[in-house]
N, C-alpha and C positions, 0 to 999 in steps of 0.2 A: 430380335431387338427386345432389351429389357423394358418393363413395363414403367411408364412415367408416371411419378407420383407429384401432384401439385401440393405445395406447402408453403407458407408464407416466408419462413426463415429457415436457412441451414447454417449450422455451426460447424466449422471444421477445427478440431482439437478439443480434447477432453482433459485438459489440465485445469489448474485452478480458475484460469481466466474462463475457458469455454463452459465448466460446470456452474460456475456462479452465473454467467449469462444465462444459461438454460434456465435456472431456477428463477432468476429475476423475470424472464419471458413468461414462464409459467405463471408465477403471480400476476402478472399483468394480462394473462389471458391469451398469450400469443401462441399460435400453433407452430411447432418447430422440430426440427430433428437435429442431433448432434452426431457428428462422426469422429471416431477416434480410431486411428490405426492400430494402436497397441490394445492387447486384450485386458489389461490391467492397469492400475494407477501407478504413479510415479514410485520407484524403490529408493529415490535419493533423498538424502537428509537435507534439502537445501530450502530456501524460502520459507524458513521456520518463523521468522519475526512477524506478527501481525499488528499493525500499528492502530491507535485508536480510532481512526477514520475507517479503517477496514472493520474493525470490531463493531462500530456503530452500524455500519451498512448491514453486516450479518445480522446484528441484532433486529434492525428494522424489518428485515425480511424472515425473522423466525428460524435462523439458520445456527444460532450460536449456542444453544443448551449444551449439546455434547461437546463442543469445543471448549467450552468454559469447564466443563468435568475433567477435560484432558489436558488442557493447557498447563504451562508452568505458572504456579501462584507467583504473584508480583514479589513476594518477599524473597523468592529464589532468583530473581532476575533484576536485582536491585543495584548492583555494583559491577563494575567492570575493572579489571586489574592487570597491570604488567609486572611480572614476576621473572626471577632468573630461573627457577624451577619449581617443581611440584614436590619433588623428593630430594634426596641427597642429604648429607650430613657435613659437608664441608663449610668453611666460613662465608662462601658466596652463594650457598644453596638455600632454597626457600625464602629468599629475600623479596620482599615486596618493593619494587621500583616505585610505583605510584598506584593509586586507585581512585576512583571517583564514583558518585552516585550516577545511575542511569535509569532512562525511562520512568521516571518520577520517583526513584530511589525508596527509601523506606518510610512507613507511614509516620505521619506526625511532623514531617520536616516541611518547610515552605515549598520546596521542590515538588514534593509528592502532592501537596494539597493543589498545586497549579494542575496536574495531570487528572486528580480526582474531579476537580471544579470543571473542568472545560470538556468533559465528555462523559457520556453515561457509562462507559466501560473503560478499564485499564488496558494496556497493550497486552497481546498474548505471546506466546512462544510455542510453536508446535511444529515440527517438521513435516515436510510435504508428503511423505510417506505415510504420516499418520492423519494429516489433514485431508488429503484427497479422497480417501474412501468416505469420509464423513460428507463431504462435498457430492460425491458421485451418488450416494445413498439417497441424499435429499433430492438431487436432480432427478433421479430415476422415480422416487415417489410422486413427485409433481408433475411428471412427464412420462408416464408408464409407456414402455416399449419403443421409445424413441431417443433414448439415450444408448447409442449403438457404438459399443467398443468392438474392436476388431474389425472395424470398416474402414477401409483405406480409400481415400480421394484418388480418383484415376484421372479426372480431367474436369474442367468448367468452362463455360463460355458465358459472357455477358451478351446477351442479344438485344439489349436496349430496354425492353419492357419487363424482361425477366432474365432470371440467370438459370442455365441448365447445368447441373451437377451430376457427374458420373462417380459412382463408388462401388466397390466391390467387398464382399465379406471374406471370412478366412476360407471358405470354400471355393472363392472365385466367382461367385455368383454376383453378377452386376445389377446394380439399381441405378434408375436415373430420376432426379428429383428437378423440377421445375419451381423456382422459388422466386418471390419478390427480391429477397435481399440475402447476401452470402456474407457472413462473418468470419474472418480469417483470424483464428485464435490458435494458429498452428505453430507459434514461435518464429514465424518468418521464414520458414523451411520450404515452402512450396508455392502458395498462391501470390505473396508479394513479389517474388522474382518473376513469376509468369507475367505478372502485370506491369513489369518494369519499374517497380518500386525500388528506388535507391537508397540504400542505407549509408548515411552521411556521418562521417566521424573516424574515430581512431579505433583500429583493431590490433590483436595481438600484443597488447601492452605487457602483460605478464602471464606466464604459465601457472595455473594454480592446480594444486592437487588436494582433494579431500578424502580423508580416510574415515569411513564409518566403521566404528568397532564397538564391542561389548567389553567392560573391563570393571573391575571394582577399585575406583578412586576414592572411596569415603574416607580413607586414613588422611587423605592430603587436600581434598576439596573444600572450599569455603562455601557454606550454605547460601551465601548472598550472591554468589558470582553468576552472572549472565554469561560471561566469557572471560577467559584467562589468556593473555599473550605472554609468550616466553622470550626473552633475549637474556643470554648469557655470554661471559666472556670466553667459553670454550667453543660455542656455537657460531660467535661472530655476529653477523648483521641480520636483517629481517629474512633475507633469502636463506638463511641457515636456521631460521627459527619458525615459530607458528603460534597458532591459537587453538584452543579448546573450547568447544561449546557442548554442554549438556543436551541430549536428545530425548530424555525420558526412557520409558513411560513413567518412571518416578523421577522426582526432581530434587533438586540441592545436592547434596554430598551422596544421596543414595540413587542417584541416576544410573541406570543400567548401561545406557548407551551413551555415546560421545561422537562428535566429529572433530577431527583434526585438520586444520587448514594450514597449508604452507605455500610458499611461492618460490618460482624459479625464473631466473632470466630466460627469455626466449632462445638464446643461444646456448644455454646449458645443455650439454650432450648426455648428462645423467638424469634428466627431468623425467624420462619415462622408466627409470629403473625402480619398479614397484617392489621387488625384492629387498631393496636397501631402505625403504620407508619405515618399516616397523623398527628395525635396530635404530634408526635415526629418531624415531618418535621416544623410544625408551631413552636414549641417550640425552635427548633434549629435556625430557622430563626428570631424569636423574632417577629413574626406577627401573634399573636393568633387568630385574626379574618379573616385570609386569606381564601377566597373563592376558592375552588379547585375542579376542575372537573377531577376525576382519568380516564385515559384511560386504562392503563395497568400496573400491578405490575409483575414483573418478577424476580425470583430467579436463580441465576448461581453461579457456582463455579470457583474461580481462578485456573488455572492449566498452566502447562509449559509441554508440551509433544510434541515429534517429532516422526514421523514414522520411523522405521528402514529401510524402503524402500519406494521409491515413484513410483516404477514400478514393476509389477509381470507378466511376458509374454507380453500379449497385453492390459494389464489394467494398466492406469497411474492415481495416485493420484494428485489432485489439490486442493488448498485452505486449509480449515481447515480440510479436510481428511488427509493432510501431516502434519500439525503443528497447535498447539493452544497454545496461550500465553496470560499473562495479558493484558488488553486492553491498558495500558499505552503506549503512542508514536503511537498509532492507527495504528499498523502494520498487523492487522488481514486481512480485506478486501484489502487493498493495495498490500500486499504479494500475495493474491490470484489473483488479476488482472494480476500481473505480472507472476505468474504460468500460467495462461491462455494463455498470448501472447506467452510465451516461447514455450509451446507444439503446438500451434496452426499453427505457421509458418513451424515449423519442420514437423508436420503431413502434411501440405499442399505440401511440397516439395517432401516428399516420396509419397505421393498418386499420385502426378502428374508424377512421374517417374523422377524427376529433380535432386534427391539425393538418395543415399543408404539409407536403412532401418536402418543402423548402426548409422546414426546421431540421432536417437531417444534414443540411450544410453547416450547422453550427457544431457538428461533432468534431470536425477535424480542428478548427481553430482554437476550441476549448480543450481538447485532450492532447493535441499536439503541442501546445504552449506548456502544458504541465509536464508533458513526456520529455520536452527539451530542458526544462528547469531540472527535474529529477535526473536526467542523465548527466548534466553538468554537476549536481549536487553529488551524484555518487562518485564521480571522477575526482571532484574537489575533496572529498572526504578519504578517498582512497589515497590519493597523492599526498595528503597532510601526514600520512604515517610516516613518510621518508623523513619529516621534520625529526622525529623521534630518534632516529638513527644518527641524524646529524648532531643533535644535542648531546647524545651519548659519545659522540667521536669515534665511532665504530669504523674499522677499516677492514673489507673484505679480505680474508686469508692471513691477516696479521693477529694471529692468536695471542701472542705475548703482549703485543701492545693493547689488545683489547681487555684482556685479563687485568693490566694495570689499570686502566679506566675504571673497570668494575671494583677494584680495590679501592680506588680513591673515592668512587661513589658512596661506599658504605663505611668510610673512615668516620671515627668519632672525632672529627676535628672541624675547625672552622671551614677549612677548604672543603671538607666532605659535606658538612651540613649545606653549605651554598650550593654546591653541585647538586646535590639532591633536590633542593628547593627548586633550582632552575629547571631541572629534568621534569619534577612534578607539574611544574607551571606548563611546560611545553606539552606534556602528555595530556593534561586537562584539556589542551585546545582540541583534542580528539573528542570532545563533547559535542562537536558539530555532527558526530556520527551517532552517538549514543543517546543524545538529549536534544534531538531535532524536532522539538514540540512545534516550533513555528512552521518548518517545513511540512510536517505531518498534517496539521489542522488549519494552517494559514494559507494553504495555496488559494489562487483567486484566477478567475476568467477575465482577462482584460476585454475580449469581445466574444460574442456567441449569443446564445438564447437569452439575452438580458436587456434591460433598458437602463442605461446609467442616469442617475438622477442629478448630475452635475457637481456633487459635492467633491471636495478634494479627497485624493487616496489617503487611507490610514496609515498609520505607522507600520514599518516592517523591520524586523530585527535582520540585519545583513548577515549575522551568524546563524540564524535559523533556529535560535534556542527558545525565544519568547514567541508566544502566540498572542496576538492582538485580536480579541473578538470583535467583529463588527457586523452591522446589519447592511452595508452597501451592497448593491446589486454586484453579482459575480463572485460573492464571498459565501462559505458555509454558514448556514444558520448557527448562530451561537447556541450551545446547549445550555438550557437552565432548567431546574426542577420546578414544575409547577403543580398545583393541586386543584382537584375538583372533587367536592365531598371528601370522601374517605381515600381517594386515589391520588398518587403522586406519580406524575409521568414526566418525561422529557419533553421540551418543545420540539424535537424530532418526531415524537410520536404524533404529532398533530397532523403530519402529512398522511393522507389516505393511502392504504395499500395498493389499490387498483390506480394506475397512474392518475394522479390529480393533485391539486395545488392546495395550500393552507393559506389563508388570509388572516394574518395576526394584527390585532388592533387592540383599542382599550374601550372602555365603557362609553366614550365619547365618539366612537367610530360606527354608529349606528347606519351611516349611509353607506359606508362600505359594506356592512354586512348585508344590507339590501341588495346593493349591486352584486355581490358575489353570489347570492341565491338566484338572482335572475340570470347570471352567467351559466350556473349550474343546470337550471331548468331550460334555458334557450339553446345552449350548446352540448348538453349531455356530458359534461365534464364536472366531476365533483370538485367543488371548491369548499373546503371546509372552513368555517369561520371560528376563530378563537380570540374571543375578547379577554385580555388579561388586565386585571385591576382589583381594587377592593370591593367595587360594587359589580363586578363581573363574574361569570361563570367559574373562569380559572383565575387562581390566585399565585402570587409570586412567592414560592415556597421559602427560597434561600434569600429573598431580597435583593436579587442581583438584575431582574429584568429590566428595571427602571434605568439602571446604569448602564445597560448593553444596548437597549433598544434602538437608541439614535433617533427617536421621534419626539415631536411635540404632541401635546394632548389632541388626540383624535387622528394622529398619523396612522399609517398602515404598511405592512410588509407582505409581499407575495412571495411565497416559497414554492419552489418547484418539487417534483416528485424525487429528486435526489438530495433534497435538503439544501439546495443551493438557492440563493435569493435571486430572484428574477427581476423584481421591481420593488420601489417603495415611494411612499409619498410622506415625506417628513411632517407635513402638516395636515390638518384637517381638510377634508374634502369641501372645495366651493362650488362643486357643480352637482351635488346629489350622488356622488359615487361615480359619476360618468367617466372620470379620469381611470378607473379601474377597468372599465369595459374597452375604452381605447387602447390601454396597455395591452390587455388580453389579446384584442383582435391583432395587434403587431407581433405579440409572441406567437400565437398560434398560426399565423401567416408566415412566420420566419422573417417579417420586415422589421428588423431591430435596428437598421441603420438610421431609420428616421424615429425621432423621439416623439412620445405623445404630444399632440397639439394642445391638450387641456393644460390650464395654468396649475402649477403646483405651488 
């Protein structure tokens, strides 16, 4: 019989989700082991877009330095375009159908200022095969000897008070772990199905092909493009076209590697003919002599599925094990990292005896709600691309008619100008994919480990473009630069590294500060007090906090370890800060259905 190892947490899956979860647990002082069946990290050029929420999370956990060194600079991912082709010399070649700014655009614009203002870092672009080695190295450094690649899950059993996990290494040597909690970061391949978790939604929507290759496109590529989509009269509709995205390691026109994506109908008999892909790419780009070194061709199906539950007993699902959606808007890995952070700090508080085990019940309602929204948004943005074909009037297989449409599109006539303007207007509707500022930062938890204050919901942009910062419970703490002495930090930096809370008030919030100090002393949970104001330690560096805090003089905000707002009092304490103690008791006991009895 294999030796049984007792350990608080076992993570199954060493992708971006599992590796970040491992690092978060290490930062919170939680002993754990990670099991990954593969011997190395991903070789695929997927999950490359890192949105601002992800970047700030990695920044908060000191994981971002190497990523910032290697990620695509914002100036090289500031536009997205639709063109007829990259090369060619014909009248319809190298024509820009439409383009618009994305992910904050170029510096100096109002659009860019919003992205710079609302988060401490801009978005990143680093493909998974470059990102995962960085995440793995960090996880191994912070949890030496317990990030185990080449270790396959054999079986597991939830025995009520613990979970027994059996695993084997490459040599077939079995190990048995007895843990308090098991986290499935396995993409939904093994653990969820065994637990009877149902993935609800649409599958096999479209067959996608991704070709990762090296080539010199410097003669053709615009330095500002994040991605370029191709539709031309010769190649007909979207299923005969595709898109290219640079993959680094250099960026802009000097990118050495690229990925080409194209789609096929699920009943297309030729969709697995890999030999035809390279000639097809050359034909689409109108660069017949392009030298291409192909690294990997991968086939995958578009789906929109959501797990009917994120927790079964002592087992939690995270990342793709809980939801999978079209890659448009890049919500896959970004959602997974947020899942990892959410469960990590809650597990840490429970395992350290700082909070009731019942707080773990909040993981599913919080993260499944976001998973559902992101699944729907991915499908929504993917489906919207079909509108572009509609406005162009393209007909599958009708090459002559399609070429006529393109000639009309680029005519120097009133008809041509009107056609182009309307096409551009429809293409710009795809901003819901490339400019989803509100989706990325404005997500909220309708219920969970938070206490609502009775205020009316804040505004929400139905198109997901605008982000409305708010300090209402259930929302992300707005990022504002504040200064103390000679240092300038983000409001996000106020939350302690070990999982703890931040209590933000002003110079009139002395009662809150005393109450927070008492909670820290009596409960052993760090509650950092930050008073922001002209007469306080922290000062509003950009004069934005007063407009965003949503508080009257002496009000207070309680911020969770994941920089989500758990509670607030809009007004000054009327009970010497006791309201905070009542709120904290309910939060740490997981009893958030009852609101604090203290008067606010």
